[in-house]
N, C-alpha and C positions, 0 to 999 in steps of 0.2 A: 504494500500500500504506500502511496506517496504521502509523506509526512507533512508537507507544507500546504496541502489542500485543505480548504475550509469545509470539512465534512462533519456530519453529526458525530461520527465515531471519534474524530480528533477533538471535537468540542467536549465530549464526555471525558476523554483521557486527560484533557487539560483543565477540566472543571470550568469551562467557559460557555456553558449552554445559554446563559442569559445573553451574552454578546452574540452568539450564533443566531438566536431568535430575533434579536434587534436587526441584524444584518439581513436575515431572511425576510422579515416583515417589510423592511425598507425596499428591498429588491422587488418584492411582490407588488408593492404600491407603485413603483416605477413601471413595472411591466403592465399593470392594469391600464395605464395611460395609453398603451399601444393596442388594447383590445378593440376589435372592430375596424382596425386600419384597413384601408382599401389599397391593394397593390396593383400596379399596371402590368401589362404584358411588356416584355423586353424583346424587341425584334431588331436585329442588326444594330444593337447597341443603343436603340432609341426606345423610350417609353411610349407605349401605344395603349390607348383606352379601348376597352371592349364594351359592347352594348349590354352584355349580360355578365353577371358575376355569380359565384357560388360562395356560400358561407362555410368556413371551417369552424366547427364548434368544439368546445372542451369535451373530452370523452367522459370526464367525471361529473360534469354539469352541463348538459346540452342546451341550457338556456343561455350560456355564455358564448358569444360569437368572438372567436379569437382573431379572425381575419376574414377579409373578403378578397377573393381572387378572381381574376378575369376568366371568362369562358371564351376561349378563342374560337373564331369562325374557321371554317375549312381553309379559306383564303389566307387568314393570318397564320394558321399552322403551316401552310406551304411556304409562306414568306420567311418563316423562322427556320426552315430546314435548309 
């Protein structure tokens, strides 16, 4: 196991669970700001919008939309190849 990683196991070994929880909660709050973000297609290095999107939901709570991804058309798919 890598010793310098901020893991729960290392937090228990060093009796720093409170610090671990604070860092985890802070990271989770930052991540929540990204929930529902809409991502574009990337074709030939350029961002391209799609008419339709699909949602990617949290597997543990399907009410939470993690991101919205474009649903490429056949033409857009061919352009990307």
